BALOBA-1460 file (C-alpha; in Angstrom, 3 decimals):
// residues 368
<rec num="1" residu="m" x="-15.428" y="8.061" z="-15.566"/>
<rec num="2" residu="p" x="-13.854" y="9.139" z="-13.099"/>
<rec num="3" residu="a" x="-9.860" y="9.205" z="-13.194"/>
<rec num="4" residu="l" x="-9.810" y="6.976" z="-10.227"/>
<rec num="5" residu="f" x="-11.566" y="4.392" z="-12.300"/>
<rec num="6" residu="t" x="-9.905" y="4.328" z="-15.544"/>
<rec num="7" residu="p" x="-6.871" y="1.433" z="-16.371"/>
<rec num="8" residu="f" x="-3.289" y="2.114" z="-15.948"/>
<rec num="9" residu="d" x="-0.768" y="-0.255" z="-17.244"/>
<rec num="10" residu="l" x="1.998" y="-0.678" z="-14.958"/>
<rec num="11" residu="g" x="4.575" y="-1.869" z="-17.063"/>
<rec num="12" residu="p" x="3.597" y="-5.047" z="-18.459"/>
<rec num="13" residu="v" x="0.371" y="-5.668" z="-16.138"/>
<rec num="14" residu="r" x="-2.717" y="-4.073" z="-16.516"/>
<rec num="15" residu="l" x="-5.000" y="-2.538" z="-13.648"/>
<rec num="16" residu="s" x="-8.772" y="-2.235" z="-14.264"/>
<rec num="17" residu="n" x="-8.210" y="0.805" z="-12.090"/>
<rec num="18" residu="r" x="-6.152" y="3.186" z="-9.991"/>
<rec num="19" residu="i" x="-6.792" y="1.614" z="-6.813"/>
<rec num="20" residu="v" x="-4.367" y="-0.180" z="-4.445"/>
<rec num="21" residu="v" x="-4.263" y="-1.969" z="-1.276"/>
<rec num="22" residu="s" x="-1.303" y="-1.417" z="0.416"/>
<rec num="23" residu="p" x="1.407" y="-3.338" z="2.043"/>
<rec num="24" residu="m" x="-0.011" y="-4.212" z="5.592"/>
<rec num="25" residu="c" x="1.644" y="-6.499" z="8.037"/>
<rec num="26" residu="q" x="-0.312" y="-8.831" z="9.948"/>
<rec num="27" residu="y" x="1.763" y="-10.680" z="12.284"/>
<rec num="28" residu="s" x="-0.174" y="-13.726" z="11.993"/>
<rec num="29" residu="a" x="2.028" y="-16.138" z="9.879"/>
<rec num="30" residu="d" x="3.829" y="-19.299" z="11.327"/>
<rec num="31" residu="d" x="7.528" y="-19.232" z="10.787"/>
<rec num="32" residu="g" x="6.680" y="-17.133" z="8.121"/>
<rec num="33" residu="s" x="4.054" y="-18.835" z="6.590"/>
<rec num="34" residu="a" x="0.507" y="-17.953" z="5.376"/>
<rec num="35" residu="s" x="-2.367" y="-19.443" z="7.914"/>
<rec num="36" residu="d" x="-6.204" y="-19.884" z="8.118"/>
<rec num="37" residu="w" x="-6.028" y="-15.555" z="8.870"/>
<rec num="38" residu="h" x="-4.451" y="-14.968" z="5.452"/>
<rec num="39" residu="l" x="-6.661" y="-17.493" z="3.946"/>
<rec num="40" residu="q" x="-9.727" y="-15.307" z="4.697"/>
<rec num="41" residu="h" x="-7.901" y="-11.654" z="4.879"/>
<rec num="42" residu="l" x="-6.190" y="-12.105" z="1.109"/>
<rec num="43" residu="p" x="-9.731" y="-12.983" z="-0.091"/>
<rec num="44" residu="a" x="-11.851" y="-10.067" z="1.218"/>
<rec num="45" residu="l" x="-9.315" y="-7.645" z="0.471"/>
<rec num="46" residu="g" x="-9.292" y="-9.179" z="-3.382"/>
<rec num="47" residu="m" x="-13.229" y="-8.743" z="-3.571"/>
<rec num="48" residu="g" x="-12.985" y="-4.960" z="-2.566"/>
<rec num="49" residu="g" x="-13.044" y="-3.236" z="-5.823"/>
<rec num="50" residu="a" x="-9.162" y="-2.459" z="-5.731"/>
<rec num="51" residu="a" x="-7.269" y="-3.383" z="-9.096"/>
<rec num="52" residu="l" x="-4.203" y="-4.483" z="-7.251"/>
<rec num="53" residu="v" x="-4.048" y="-5.765" z="-3.774"/>
<rec num="54" residu="m" x="-0.729" y="-6.123" z="-2.109"/>
<rec num="55" residu="t" x="0.778" y="-9.138" z="0.536"/>
<rec num="56" residu="e" x="2.081" y="-7.288" z="3.722"/>
<rec num="57" residu="a" x="5.834" y="-7.290" z="3.561"/>
<rec num="58" residu="t" x="6.751" y="-10.557" z="2.682"/>
<rec num="59" residu="h" x="10.506" y="-11.244" z="4.705"/>
<rec num="60" residu="v" x="12.916" y="-12.875" z="2.380"/>
<rec num="61" residu="e" x="15.037" y="-14.686" z="5.358"/>
<rec num="62" residu="r" x="14.305" y="-15.738" z="8.408"/>
<rec num="63" residu="r" x="16.250" y="-13.474" z="10.303"/>
<rec num="64" residu="g" x="14.912" y="-10.725" z="8.264"/>
<rec num="65" residu="r" x="11.459" y="-11.015" z="9.884"/>
<rec num="66" residu="i" x="9.993" y="-7.990" z="12.358"/>
<rec num="67" residu="t" x="8.237" y="-10.107" z="14.862"/>
<rec num="68" residu="h" x="7.685" y="-14.243" z="14.942"/>
<rec num="69" residu="g" x="4.769" y="-13.545" z="13.532"/>
<rec num="70" residu="c" x="5.443" y="-11.829" z="9.705"/>
<rec num="71" residu="l" x="4.967" y="-13.613" z="6.408"/>
<rec num="72" residu="g" x="8.462" y="-14.859" z="4.474"/>
<rec num="73" residu="l" x="9.223" y="-16.188" z="1.493"/>
<rec num="74" residu="y" x="12.558" y="-17.846" z="2.603"/>
<rec num="75" residu="s" x="11.100" y="-21.575" z="2.749"/>
<rec num="76" residu="d" x="9.190" y="-24.295" z="0.526"/>
<rec num="77" residu="a" x="6.935" y="-24.140" z="3.247"/>
<rec num="78" residu="n" x="6.807" y="-20.527" z="2.981"/>
<rec num="79" residu="e" x="6.184" y="-21.101" z="-0.625"/>
<rec num="80" residu="a" x="3.574" y="-23.329" z="-0.606"/>
<rec num="81" residu="a" x="1.366" y="-21.702" z="2.050"/>
<rec num="82" residu="l" x="1.063" y="-18.622" z="0.188"/>
<rec num="83" residu="a" x="0.750" y="-19.932" z="-2.924"/>
<rec num="84" residu="c" x="-2.529" y="-21.499" z="-1.399"/>
<rec num="85" residu="a" x="-3.665" y="-17.986" z="-0.089"/>
<rec num="86" residu="l" x="-3.099" y="-16.342" z="-3.188"/>
<rec num="87" residu="a" x="-5.263" y="-18.965" z="-5.020"/>
<rec num="88" residu="v" x="-8.138" y="-18.833" z="-2.895"/>
<rec num="89" residu="a" x="-7.890" y="-14.798" z="-2.997"/>
<rec num="90" residu="r" x="-8.073" y="-14.973" z="-7.120"/>
<rec num="91" residu="r" x="-10.964" y="-17.924" z="-7.124"/>
<rec num="92" residu="f" x="-12.951" y="-15.292" z="-5.523"/>
<rec num="93" residu="a" x="-11.860" y="-12.056" z="-6.861"/>
<rec num="94" residu="p" x="-13.332" y="-10.379" z="-9.874"/>
<rec num="95" residu="e" x="-11.647" y="-10.992" z="-13.265"/>
<rec num="96" residu="g" x="-8.722" y="-8.791" z="-13.817"/>
<rec num="97" residu="t" x="-8.037" y="-7.909" z="-10.133"/>
<rec num="98" residu="r" x="-4.191" y="-8.442" z="-9.686"/>
<rec num="99" residu="f" x="-1.970" y="-9.207" z="-6.868"/>
<rec num="100" residu="g" x="1.425" y="-8.260" z="-5.454"/>
<rec num="101" residu="v" x="4.177" y="-9.408" z="-3.196"/>
<rec num="102" residu="q" x="6.367" y="-6.832" z="-1.173"/>
<rec num="103" residu="l" x="9.834" y="-8.136" z="-0.415"/>
<rec num="104" residu="a" x="11.558" y="-7.168" z="2.727"/>
<rec num="105" residu="h" x="14.081" y="-7.350" z="5.082"/>
<rec num="106" residu="s" x="13.657" y="-5.593" z="8.675"/>
<rec num="107" residu="g" x="17.300" y="-4.711" z="9.185"/>
<rec num="108" residu="r" x="17.803" y="-3.434" z="12.783"/>
<rec num="109" residu="k" x="14.070" y="-3.323" z="13.367"/>
<rec num="110" residu="g" x="13.451" y="-7.066" z="13.556"/>
<rec num="111" residu="s" x="13.684" y="-9.308" z="16.485"/>
<rec num="112" residu="i" x="10.340" y="-7.610" z="18.325"/>
<rec num="113" residu="s" x="7.575" y="-8.941" z="20.166"/>
<rec num="114" residu="r" x="4.003" y="-8.028" z="17.817"/>
<rec num="115" residu="p" x="2.421" y="-4.479" z="18.343"/>
<rec num="116" residu="w" x="-0.700" y="-5.953" z="20.380"/>
<rec num="117" residu="e" x="2.740" y="-7.341" z="22.349"/>
<rec num="118" residu="g" x="4.194" y="-4.211" z="22.861"/>
<rec num="119" residu="g" x="6.368" y="-3.919" z="19.757"/>
<rec num="120" residu="r" x="9.487" y="-3.923" z="21.760"/>
<rec num="121" residu="p" x="13.089" y="-6.093" z="21.299"/>
<rec num="122" residu="l" x="12.477" y="-9.783" z="22.438"/>
<rec num="123" residu="a" x="13.222" y="-10.679" z="25.755"/>
<rec num="124" residu="a" x="16.206" y="-13.489" z="26.080"/>
<rec num="125" residu="d" x="13.506" y="-16.044" z="26.618"/>
<rec num="126" residu="a" x="11.302" y="-15.056" z="23.391"/>
<rec num="127" residu="d" x="13.428" y="-16.755" z="20.735"/>
<rec num="128" residu="p" x="15.183" y="-13.209" z="19.542"/>
<rec num="129" residu="w" x="18.021" y="-13.193" z="17.252"/>
<rec num="130" residu="t" x="20.633" y="-11.165" z="15.738"/>
<rec num="131" residu="t" x="19.483" y="-8.323" z="13.422"/>
<rec num="132" residu="v" x="21.793" y="-6.987" z="10.934"/>
<rec num="133" residu="a" x="22.214" y="-3.453" z="9.085"/>
<rec num="134" residu="p" x="24.388" y="-1.208" z="7.510"/>
<rec num="135" residu="s" x="26.563" y="0.017" z="10.637"/>
<rec num="136" residu="a" x="26.528" y="-1.147" z="14.373"/>
<rec num="137" residu="v" x="23.765" y="1.374" z="15.667"/>
<rec num="138" residu="p" x="20.432" y="0.836" z="17.130"/>
<rec num="139" residu="f" x="17.242" y="2.054" z="15.929"/>
<rec num="140" residu="a" x="16.333" y="3.797" z="19.476"/>
<rec num="141" residu="e" x="17.235" y="3.861" z="23.060"/>
<rec num="142" residu="g" x="17.421" y="0.396" z="24.736"/>
<rec num="143" residu="w" x="17.440" y="-1.390" z="21.860"/>
<rec num="144" residu="p" x="20.181" y="-4.152" z="20.672"/>
<rec num="145" residu="a" x="23.094" y="-3.086" z="18.496"/>
<rec num="146" residu="p" x="22.434" y="-4.837" z="15.130"/>
<rec num="147" residu="e" x="25.620" y="-6.532" z="13.540"/>
<rec num="148" residu="a" x="27.171" y="-4.473" z="10.714"/>
<rec num="149" residu="l" x="26.673" y="-6.247" z="7.513"/>
<rec num="150" residu="d" x="30.400" y="-7.255" z="5.729"/>
<rec num="151" residu="e" x="30.772" y="-7.812" z="2.229"/>
<rec num="152" residu="v" x="29.593" y="-11.927" z="2.616"/>
<rec num="153" residu="g" x="26.649" y="-10.657" z="4.437"/>
<rec num="154" residu="i" x="25.122" y="-8.100" z="1.537"/>
<rec num="155" residu="g" x="26.030" y="-10.734" z="-0.977"/>
<rec num="156" residu="r" x="23.908" y="-13.178" z="0.879"/>
<rec num="157" residu="i" x="21.586" y="-10.201" z="1.206"/>
<rec num="158" residu="v" x="20.885" y="-9.951" z="-2.348"/>
<rec num="159" residu="d" x="20.951" y="-13.642" z="-2.821"/>
<rec num="160" residu="a" x="17.943" y="-13.903" z="-0.610"/>
<rec num="161" residu="f" x="16.086" y="-11.002" z="-2.229"/>
<rec num="162" residu="a" x="16.698" y="-12.956" z="-5.899"/>
<rec num="163" residu="q" x="15.549" y="-16.599" z="-4.289"/>
<rec num="164" residu="a" x="12.568" y="-15.182" z="-2.944"/>
<rec num="165" residu="a" x="11.832" y="-13.027" z="-6.282"/>
<rec num="166" residu="e" x="11.820" y="-17.119" z="-8.017"/>
<rec num="167" residu="r" x="9.505" y="-18.197" z="-5.409"/>
<rec num="168" residu="a" x="7.251" y="-15.375" z="-6.042"/>
<rec num="169" residu="v" x="7.075" y="-16.252" z="-9.766"/>
<rec num="170" residu="r" x="6.368" y="-19.550" z="-9.076"/>
<rec num="171" residu="i" x="3.195" y="-18.850" z="-6.902"/>
<rec num="172" residu="g" x="1.964" y="-16.440" z="-9.799"/>
<rec num="173" residu="f" x="2.316" y="-13.263" z="-8.678"/>
<rec num="174" residu="d" x="1.536" y="-10.343" z="-11.028"/>
<rec num="175" residu="v" x="3.719" y="-7.667" z="-9.364"/>
<rec num="176" residu="v" x="6.948" y="-7.883" z="-7.176"/>
<rec num="177" residu="e" x="8.006" y="-4.640" z="-4.605"/>
<rec num="178" residu="l" x="11.276" y="-4.122" z="-2.683"/>
<rec num="179" residu="h" x="10.357" y="-2.520" z="0.515"/>
<rec num="180" residu="a" x="13.379" y="0.345" z="0.885"/>
<rec num="181" residu="g" x="11.497" y="2.302" z="3.121"/>
<rec num="182" residu="h" x="9.777" y="2.452" z="7.211"/>
<rec num="183" residu="g" x="12.720" y="2.265" z="8.526"/>
<rec num="184" residu="y" x="14.068" y="-1.370" z="7.384"/>
<rec num="185" residu="l" x="17.483" y="-2.671" z="5.880"/>
<rec num="186" residu="l" x="17.048" y="-1.216" z="2.382"/>
<rec num="187" residu="h" x="16.090" y="1.862" z="3.957"/>
<rec num="188" residu="q" x="18.712" y="1.848" z="6.370"/>
<rec num="189" residu="f" x="21.298" y="1.683" z="3.490"/>
<rec num="190" residu="l" x="19.789" y="4.817" z="1.860"/>
<rec num="191" residu="s" x="19.763" y="6.945" z="5.026"/>
<rec num="192" residu="p" x="22.493" y="8.809" z="6.074"/>
<rec num="193" residu="i" x="21.114" y="8.528" z="9.438"/>
<rec num="194" residu="s" x="21.483" y="4.409" z="9.902"/>
<rec num="195" residu="n" x="24.345" y="4.140" z="7.044"/>
<rec num="196" residu="r" x="27.667" y="5.180" z="9.206"/>
<rec num="197" residu="r" x="29.620" y="3.512" z="6.255"/>
<rec num="198" residu="d" x="33.157" y="4.860" z="4.951"/>
<rec num="199" residu="d" x="33.165" y="1.910" z="2.151"/>
<rec num="200" residu="a" x="31.264" y="1.141" z="-1.429"/>
<rec num="201" residu="w" x="28.022" y="1.014" z="0.266"/>
<rec num="202" residu="g" x="28.084" y="4.338" z="2.366"/>
<rec num="203" residu="g" x="28.667" y="8.100" z="2.145"/>
<rec num="204" residu="s" x="27.438" y="9.776" z="-1.025"/>
<rec num="205" residu="p" x="24.212" y="9.132" z="-1.997"/>
<rec num="206" residu="e" x="25.507" y="6.676" z="-4.778"/>
<rec num="207" residu="n" x="27.116" y="4.737" z="-2.708"/>
<rec num="208" residu="r" x="24.190" y="4.033" z="0.022"/>
<rec num="209" residu="s" x="21.857" y="3.589" z="-2.892"/>
<rec num="210" residu="r" x="24.067" y="0.976" z="-4.301"/>
<rec num="211" residu="l" x="22.505" y="-2.554" z="-2.594"/>
<rec num="212" residu="l" x="19.002" y="-1.251" z="-3.451"/>
<rec num="213" residu="r" x="20.329" y="-0.902" z="-7.241"/>
<rec num="214" residu="a" x="22.074" y="-4.065" z="-6.998"/>
<rec num="215" residu="i" x="18.968" y="-5.772" z="-6.183"/>
<rec num="216" residu="a" x="16.626" y="-4.247" z="-8.720"/>
<rec num="217" residu="a" x="19.361" y="-5.152" z="-11.446"/>
<rec num="218" residu="r" x="19.660" y="-8.960" z="-9.813"/>
<rec num="219" residu="v" x="15.628" y="-9.247" z="-9.723"/>
<rec num="220" residu="r" x="14.707" y="-7.683" z="-13.013"/>
<rec num="221" residu="p" x="15.563" y="-10.280" z="-15.044"/>
<rec num="222" residu="l" x="13.914" y="-13.388" z="-13.022"/>
<rec num="223" residu="l" x="10.600" y="-11.965" z="-13.320"/>
<rec num="224" residu="g" x="10.049" y="-12.461" z="-16.968"/>
<rec num="225" residu="d" x="7.987" y="-9.993" z="-19.357"/>
<rec num="226" residu="r" x="4.804" y="-10.329" z="-17.538"/>
<rec num="227" residu="v" x="5.607" y="-9.554" z="-13.678"/>
<rec num="228" residu="a" x="6.096" y="-5.660" z="-13.041"/>
<rec num="229" residu="l" x="8.755" y="-4.574" z="-10.441"/>
<rec num="230" residu="g" x="8.435" y="-1.868" z="-8.213"/>
<rec num="231" residu="v" x="10.145" y="-0.107" z="-5.314"/>
<rec num="232" residu="r" x="8.521" y="1.492" z="-2.079"/>
<rec num="233" residu="l" x="11.391" y="4.296" z="-1.792"/>
<rec num="234" residu="t" x="11.810" y="6.145" z="0.977"/>
<rec num="235" residu="t" x="12.058" y="9.983" z="-0.323"/>
<rec num="236" residu="t" x="12.770" y="11.542" z="2.790"/>
<rec num="237" residu="d" x="13.339" y="10.769" z="6.297"/>
<rec num="238" residu="w" x="11.175" y="13.692" z="7.799"/>
<rec num="239" residu="q" x="14.530" y="14.416" z="10.097"/>
<rec num="240" residu="e" x="17.345" y="16.867" z="9.305"/>
<rec num="241" residu="g" x="20.566" y="15.140" z="8.233"/>
<rec num="242" residu="g" x="18.233" y="12.540" z="6.711"/>
<rec num="243" residu="v" x="17.472" y="11.096" z="2.826"/>
<rec num="244" residu="d" x="16.729" y="14.198" z="1.161"/>
<rec num="245" residu="t" x="13.834" y="14.192" z="-1.864"/>
<rec num="246" residu="a" x="16.323" y="15.728" z="-4.583"/>
<rec num="247" residu="d" x="18.448" y="12.204" z="-3.830"/>
<rec num="248" residu="a" x="15.464" y="10.258" z="-3.816"/>
<rec num="249" residu="v" x="14.842" y="11.394" z="-7.711"/>
<rec num="250" residu="a" x="17.903" y="10.906" z="-8.969"/>
<rec num="251" residu="w" x="17.537" y="7.306" z="-7.562"/>
<rec num="252" residu="a" x="14.411" y="6.870" z="-8.872"/>
<rec num="253" residu="r" x="15.522" y="7.676" z="-12.452"/>
<rec num="254" residu="e" x="18.594" y="5.318" z="-12.070"/>
<rec num="255" residu="l" x="15.827" y="2.499" z="-10.668"/>
<rec num="256" residu="k" x="13.809" y="3.595" z="-14.047"/>
<rec num="257" residu="a" x="16.709" y="2.691" z="-16.076"/>
<rec num="258" residu="a" x="17.271" y="-0.725" z="-14.305"/>
<rec num="259" residu="g" x="13.579" y="-1.763" z="-15.352"/>
<rec num="260" residu="v" x="11.939" y="-0.460" z="-12.312"/>
<rec num="261" residu="d" x="8.260" y="-0.023" z="-13.205"/>
<rec num="262" residu="y" x="6.864" y="2.062" z="-10.452"/>
<rec num="263" residu="v" x="7.891" y="3.795" z="-7.195"/>
<rec num="264" residu="d" x="5.300" y="3.619" z="-3.857"/>
<rec num="265" residu="a" x="7.111" y="7.172" z="-2.303"/>
<rec num="266" residu="t" x="7.261" y="7.131" z="1.104"/>
<rec num="267" residu="g" x="9.175" y="8.300" z="4.044"/>
<rec num="268" residu="g" x="10.079" y="8.535" z="7.636"/>
<rec num="269" residu="f" x="10.565" y="5.638" z="10.587"/>
<rec num="270" residu="v" x="14.063" y="5.192" z="10.094"/>
<rec num="271" residu="v" x="14.233" y="6.478" z="13.702"/>
<rec num="272" residu="p" x="11.481" y="7.141" z="16.018"/>
<rec num="273" residu="p" x="8.823" y="9.002" z="14.272"/>
<rec num="274" residu="s" x="8.932" y="12.861" z="15.021"/>
<rec num="275" residu="g" x="7.939" y="15.904" z="13.185"/>
<rec num="276" residu="i" x="5.922" y="13.746" z="10.216"/>
<rec num="277" residu="p" x="3.443" y="16.095" z="9.288"/>
<rec num="278" residu="f" x="0.380" y="13.255" z="9.480"/>
<rec num="279" residu="s" x="-2.735" y="13.916" z="7.752"/>
<rec num="280" residu="p" x="-4.954" y="13.382" z="4.924"/>
<rec num="281" residu="g" x="-2.796" y="12.912" z="2.096"/>
<rec num="282" residu="y" x="0.385" y="14.211" z="3.673"/>
<rec num="283" residu="q" x="2.997" y="12.309" z="1.636"/>
<rec num="284" residu="v" x="1.207" y="13.031" z="-1.682"/>
<rec num="285" residu="h" x="3.439" y="15.911" z="-2.586"/>
<rec num="286" residu="l" x="6.510" y="13.432" z="-2.646"/>
<rec num="287" residu="a" x="4.821" y="10.980" z="-5.303"/>
<rec num="288" residu="e" x="3.811" y="14.422" z="-7.420"/>
<rec num="289" residu="r" x="7.782" y="15.358" z="-7.127"/>
<rec num="290" residu="v" x="8.831" y="12.117" z="-8.290"/>
<rec num="291" residu="r" x="6.673" y="11.541" z="-10.846"/>
<rec num="292" residu="r" x="7.655" y="15.133" z="-12.362"/>
<rec num="293" residu="e" x="11.279" y="14.969" z="-12.013"/>
<rec num="294" residu="a" x="12.002" y="11.025" z="-12.680"/>
<rec num="295" residu="g" x="9.587" y="10.547" z="-15.570"/>
<rec num="296" residu="i" x="8.604" y="7.466" z="-13.476"/>
<rec num="297" residu="a" x="4.970" y="5.943" z="-12.506"/>
<rec num="298" residu="t" x="4.143" y="6.765" z="-8.858"/>
<rec num="299" residu="r" x="1.730" y="5.324" z="-6.063"/>
<rec num="300" residu="a" x="0.864" y="8.030" z="-3.480"/>
<rec num="301" residu="v" x="0.061" y="6.880" z="-0.043"/>
<rec num="302" residu="g" x="-0.264" y="8.330" z="3.562"/>
<rec num="303" residu="g" x="-3.678" y="8.952" z="5.018"/>
<rec num="304" residu="i" x="-5.446" y="8.887" z="2.057"/>
<rec num="305" residu="a" x="-9.319" y="7.610" z="2.633"/>
<rec num="306" residu="s" x="-12.166" y="9.173" z="1.069"/>
<rec num="307" residu="p" x="-12.812" y="8.419" z="-2.706"/>
<rec num="308" residu="a" x="-13.041" y="11.993" z="-3.758"/>
<rec num="309" residu="q" x="-9.258" y="12.652" z="-2.410"/>
<rec num="310" residu="a" x="-8.296" y="9.626" z="-3.995"/>
<rec num="311" residu="e" x="-10.160" y="10.599" z="-7.378"/>
<rec num="312" residu="a" x="-8.653" y="14.090" z="-7.430"/>
<rec num="313" residu="i" x="-4.935" y="12.951" z="-6.925"/>
<rec num="314" residu="v" x="-5.350" y="11.135" z="-9.664"/>
<rec num="315" residu="a" x="-7.314" y="13.642" z="-11.755"/>
<rec num="316" residu="e" x="-4.726" y="16.098" z="-11.266"/>
<rec num="317" residu="g" x="-1.946" y="13.666" z="-12.193"/>
<rec num="318" residu="r" x="-0.156" y="13.959" z="-8.983"/>
<rec num="319" residu="a" x="0.363" y="9.739" z="-8.916"/>
<rec num="320" residu="d" x="-0.719" y="7.657" z="-11.173"/>
<rec num="321" residu="l" x="-1.864" y="5.342" z="-8.755"/>
<rec num="322" residu="v" x="-3.375" y="5.870" z="-4.724"/>
<rec num="323" residu="a" x="-2.675" y="2.956" z="-1.956"/>
<rec num="324" residu="l" x="-4.812" y="2.884" z="0.867"/>
<rec num="325" residu="a" x="-4.153" y="0.786" z="4.279"/>
<rec num="326" residu="t" x="-6.176" y="0.925" z="7.232"/>
<rec num="327" residu="a" x="-9.143" y="2.401" z="4.780"/>
<rec num="328" residu="f" x="-9.460" y="-0.690" z="3.357"/>
<rec num="329" residu="l" x="-9.157" y="-2.103" z="6.842"/>
<rec num="330" residu="a" x="-11.944" y="-0.647" z="8.319"/>
<rec num="331" residu="d" x="-14.196" y="-1.319" z="4.892"/>
<rec num="332" residu="p" x="-12.824" y="-4.195" z="2.949"/>
<rec num="333" residu="r" x="-15.476" y="-2.633" z="0.180"/>
<rec num="334" residu="w" x="-13.572" y="0.703" z="0.061"/>
<rec num="335" residu="g" x="-13.532" y="0.241" z="-3.474"/>
<rec num="336" residu="w" x="-17.395" y="-0.530" z="-3.983"/>
<rec num="337" residu="r" x="-18.122" y="2.587" z="-2.115"/>
<rec num="338" residu="a" x="-15.741" y="4.695" z="-3.996"/>
<rec num="339" residu="a" x="-17.450" y="3.388" z="-7.120"/>
<rec num="340" residu="d" x="-20.959" y="4.231" z="-5.568"/>
<rec num="341" residu="e" x="-19.845" y="7.597" z="-4.639"/>
<rec num="342" residu="l" x="-18.046" y="8.934" z="-8.384"/>
<rec num="343" residu="g" x="-20.234" y="6.993" z="-10.438"/>
<rec num="344" residu="a" x="-18.334" y="4.407" z="-11.558"/>
<rec num="345" residu="t" x="-19.395" y="0.502" z="-12.099"/>
<rec num="346" residu="l" x="-17.550" y="-2.217" z="-11.066"/>
<rec num="347" residu="s" x="-17.700" y="-5.730" z="-11.288"/>
<rec num="348" residu="y" x="-18.857" y="-7.824" z="-8.364"/>
<rec num="349" residu="p" x="-18.248" y="-11.540" z="-7.643"/>
<rec num="350" residu="p" x="-21.638" y="-12.706" z="-8.315"/>
<rec num="351" residu="p" x="-23.000" y="-13.793" z="-4.923"/>
<rec num="352" residu="y" x="-22.770" y="-10.243" z="-3.915"/>
<rec num="353" residu="a" x="-24.056" y="-8.435" z="-7.103"/>
<rec num="354" residu="r" x="-27.184" y="-7.592" z="-5.281"/>
<rec num="355" residu="a" x="-25.245" y="-5.442" z="-3.015"/>
<rec num="356" residu="k" x="-24.497" y="-3.006" z="-6.556"/>
<rec num="357" residu="g" x="-25.795" y="0.569" z="-5.765"/>
<rec num="358" residu="v" x="-26.728" y="-0.341" z="-2.111"/>
<rec num="359" residu="r" x="-24.226" y="2.458" z="-0.634"/>
<rec num="360" residu="a" x="-26.115" y="5.381" z="-3.242"/>
<rec num="361" residu="s" x="-29.426" y="4.312" z="-2.216"/>
<rec num="362" residu="a" x="-28.721" y="4.565" z="1.493"/>
<rec num="363" residu="r" x="-26.847" y="7.483" z="1.106"/>
<rec num="364" residu="e" x="-29.989" y="9.143" z="-1.185"/>
<rec num="365" residu="g" x="-32.691" y="8.071" z="1.816"/>
<rec num="366" residu="a" x="-30.316" y="9.313" z="4.299"/>
<rec num="367" residu="v" x="-30.526" y="12.582" z="2.240"/>
<rec num="368" residu="r" x="-34.224" y="12.567" z="1.858"/>
């Protein structure tokens, strides 16, 4: 059996293989509520052979969204719409497929237009909102300065994550993940580039991780004993003076002690990207180091696309899980292809069962 297709226990959740669909923003929600787009998007990914399908970044308050089209879990309407989309996805996914939700807050990177509309701060006539951050430092030149959170605002953020987690449990998600990467609010607190505070929420690595640890401690007991808790954790800013990987390892140890089941090791984007060595698997070494030094399960991300590469990452013990993003957008049946190429067996939805082995047969025919 290829290592990629061996089971894995993610805390209390048994995964049938090591393939994860990474969270990917779709910018297609209606005031945070899942739309018809999600009714085809999530089921398509759910049938693709991954053991765990993560929803896109799902924001914990309205002004925590990145764009007007971002998914949220801050209202009853949001909860009902996402519950509907998840129910459809579960109905057609192979038995045992798990689904997770990534809870997020955009912080100073919010109030922008959708990527295909420019991805820039919203104009005055486009219903912009005031963003928040640890410090009143803009994300980039030409961006508005965010409002620095005070103690009341920080308490509101912790409550918002907790309330969204309660909604996620009611909906029936198997995994809840806290987004502390990619330059969004929890990452903004972690990074000395964006966190210029001199109080208990800034300065030392321990203080900068205080908000993330407070949210994890608040959320863990809300999930009960059947839902796994993870963190997408920035482990480097790829910038001088940014997050140090040694600090991230220490944070991962603390998160494990607080009941976090895994870390998705990522990095970058707290400022506009520069100097990031984009290439297939460019962040795998981060997951490997966190796994080795913190003793916590890790998920590797970053340009992973080929089944052979994913297999090697798991087989060599560099990470416990691999997460793919655009590879699944390009081929929603990526897991089927991986099974064919690596010689594994997957459960197909009955109407599609006749497709088993078709990829392998086509490849063999091309070789002949």
